[in-house]
C-alpha positions as CSV (number, residue, x, y, z in Angstrom):
1,M,-75.0,118.0,-37.3
2,N,-72.0,115.8,-36.2
3,T,-71.9,112.5,-34.4
4,K,-69.3,111.0,-32.2
5,T,-68.9,107.5,-30.8
6,Q,-68.2,107.3,-27.1
7,T,-67.8,104.5,-24.6
8,K,-70.1,104.5,-21.6
9,I,-69.7,102.4,-18.5
10,I,-72.7,101.0,-16.5
11,R,-72.0,99.3,-13.2
12,H,-74.5,97.2,-11.1
13,G,-73.2,95.1,-8.1
14,D,-70.3,92.9,-9.2
15,Y,-70.7,93.6,-12.9
16,M,-69.7,96.4,-15.1
17,A,-70.3,96.7,-18.8
18,E,-68.9,99.0,-21.6
19,I,-71.1,100.0,-24.4
20,Q,-70.6,102.1,-27.5
21,I,-73.1,104.8,-28.1
22,T,-73.3,107.6,-30.7
23,L,-73.8,111.2,-29.4
24,T,-75.2,113.8,-31.8
25,Y,-73.7,117.4,-31.7
26,T,-75.8,120.3,-33.1
27,D,-75.9,124.1,-32.6
28,H,-78.8,123.7,-30.0
29,D,-78.5,124.3,-26.4
30,W,-79.2,120.7,-25.6
31,S,-76.2,119.4,-27.6
32,P,-74.9,116.7,-27.4
33,Y,-77.7,114.3,-27.1
34,L,-78.8,110.7,-27.6
35,D,-81.4,109.7,-30.0
36,L,-84.0,107.3,-28.9
37,A,-82.3,104.0,-30.0
38,E,-79.1,104.9,-28.3
39,A,-81.0,105.7,-25.0
40,Q,-82.8,102.4,-25.3
41,K,-79.5,100.5,-25.6
42,L,-78.3,102.0,-22.3
43,D,-81.6,101.2,-20.7
44,H,-81.6,97.6,-22.0
45,L,-78.1,97.1,-20.7
46,R,-78.8,98.5,-17.4
47,Q,-81.9,96.4,-17.0
48,A,-79.9,93.2,-18.1
49,L,-77.3,93.9,-15.4
50,Q,-80.0,94.5,-12.8
51,N,-81.7,91.2,-13.7
52,Q,-78.3,89.5,-13.8
53,D,-79.1,88.5,-17.4
54,L,-75.4,88.2,-18.3
55,R,-76.0,86.7,-21.8
56,T,-78.0,89.7,-22.8
57,A,-75.6,92.2,-21.2
58,A,-72.7,90.5,-23.0
59,Q,-74.5,90.9,-26.4
60,L,-75.1,94.6,-25.8
61,G,-71.6,95.5,-24.5
62,R,-68.3,94.2,-23.1
63,L,-69.0,92.6,-19.8
64,Y,-66.7,92.5,-16.8
65,R,-67.0,90.9,-13.3
66,L,-65.5,93.3,-10.7
67,T,-63.6,91.7,-7.6
68,P,-62.6,93.6,-4.6
69,V,-58.9,93.8,-3.9
70,E,-57.6,93.7,-0.3
71,A,-54.4,95.6,0.2
């Protein structure tokens, strides 16, 4: 069993967050997969962004505000 850290991006509205998660690689057909704690981290971050709880979102990952660019 091997693990690898990967950056995932979650976007909601004008905000985007990067979060580090650990993927587990095995010889099974479902590989790679997240364990329960990693999936919950993603869910908590997604929920914080949806509720505009920026303090919690910033604690879970790196938070960005997206602004449109007119060209």
